[in-house]
N, C-alpha and C positions, 0 to 999 in steps of 0.2 A: 179369822176366816169362817169358823163354824157358826158364830152368831150372825155374821153377815149373810151366810148361806140360808140360815133359818128365816131371817128377815125377808130375803128375796122370795123364798117359797111362800111365805105368808102373803106378801104383796101380790104374787102371781095368783094365788087362790082368790084374793079379794078382786083382782082384775077379772078373773074368770066369772065370778059371781056377778060383777057389774055388767058383764057381757051376756048374762042370761044363762050361763052354764049351771047345771045342777051339780053342786059340789058337796052338799051336806046330806048325810053324815060324811065327814071327811074319811078318806081311806087310811088304813095303816100305811106307814112308809118305812121300808127297810133299806138301809144303805149297805150294800154288799161291797166290802173293801178287799175281797179276795182277788189278787192279781191274775189268777188263772182265768177268771171270768172276763177279763179284758185283754187277754194276751194275743188274740188274733185280730186281724184287720176286720173280719166280718162277724165277730162275736156280737151277741145282743148287747144293747145298752140298757135294757130294762124290760120289765113286763108287768102286766096287770093281772091279778087273780080276781076275777069277778065274783066268784063264790064267797071268798073271804074278804073281799074289798081291801086288797093289799097291793100297794105298788112296791116293786123291788127295783132299785136303781143300782147299776154296777158302776162304782165310782173310782176304782183303782186306776191311777195314771191318766185320769181324764180331767180336762179343764172344768172348773165349776160351772161355767156358762153352758157348756155342752151337757152337763148333768141336768141343769135346769131346763134345757130344751127337751130332754128326754122326759123329765117330770111333767112338762106341759102336755106332751103327747100322751103319756099314760093317764094324766088327769082327764083328758078328753075321753079315753076309754071308760074311766069312772063315770063321767057324765052320761055316756052311752048306756052304761049299766043301770044307773039310777033312773033314766028316762025310758027304760024298756026296749031300747034299740038292740041290745044284745039278746040273742035267743040262746038261753042257757043250754038247751039240747044241742045246738050247734057248737057252742063253746066246749061242752063236755066231750064232744066227739072230734074236736079239732086237734087231735094228736099229730096229724099230718104236719110235718115241718113246712110244707108248702101250702098251708091253709089259705094264705092270701092269694095264691095263684089258682087254687082248686075249688074255692068256695066263693061264689059271687057275692053273697051277703057279707061275709067276713072281709072280703076285699074292699067293699064299699065302706065298711067301718074303718078299715086301715086308711083308706084314702081320706076319709073325714078327719081322722086323728092327725094325719100328716098335714093336711091343709089347715084345719082350724087350730090345732095345737101349735104348729109352727108359726102361723101368722099371728096368733095371739101373743106368743112369746116374742116375736119380732117387734110387734107394736109396743109391748110392754118394755122391752129392752131399749128401744129407741127413745123412750120417754126418759 
């Protein structure tokens, strides 16, 4: 399963590049297998650290397809970072857990990541 998962991630990145996403340099990827990170219904599924260009995915007790969907979403944030869409001053000050509700620009970036990340994943998975 591990090799298949890596292959799928590589195929997704290739598909993203084919669709015009900025993906290189690739971000670091950390798979966090701590079950405490996925113990609640509304716990995060992952996050992107734009300063260090690292994607963290919470994988304990999750279906690999769902983890790949989260990967696609976070890769869209990486694209946003590489293309200058992320305003680092805003990101550094986004300590507010409701940043997506309280900051119009960051909300638009989340909307973009949900729409573009999920639709690219759906198109890729359907092939």
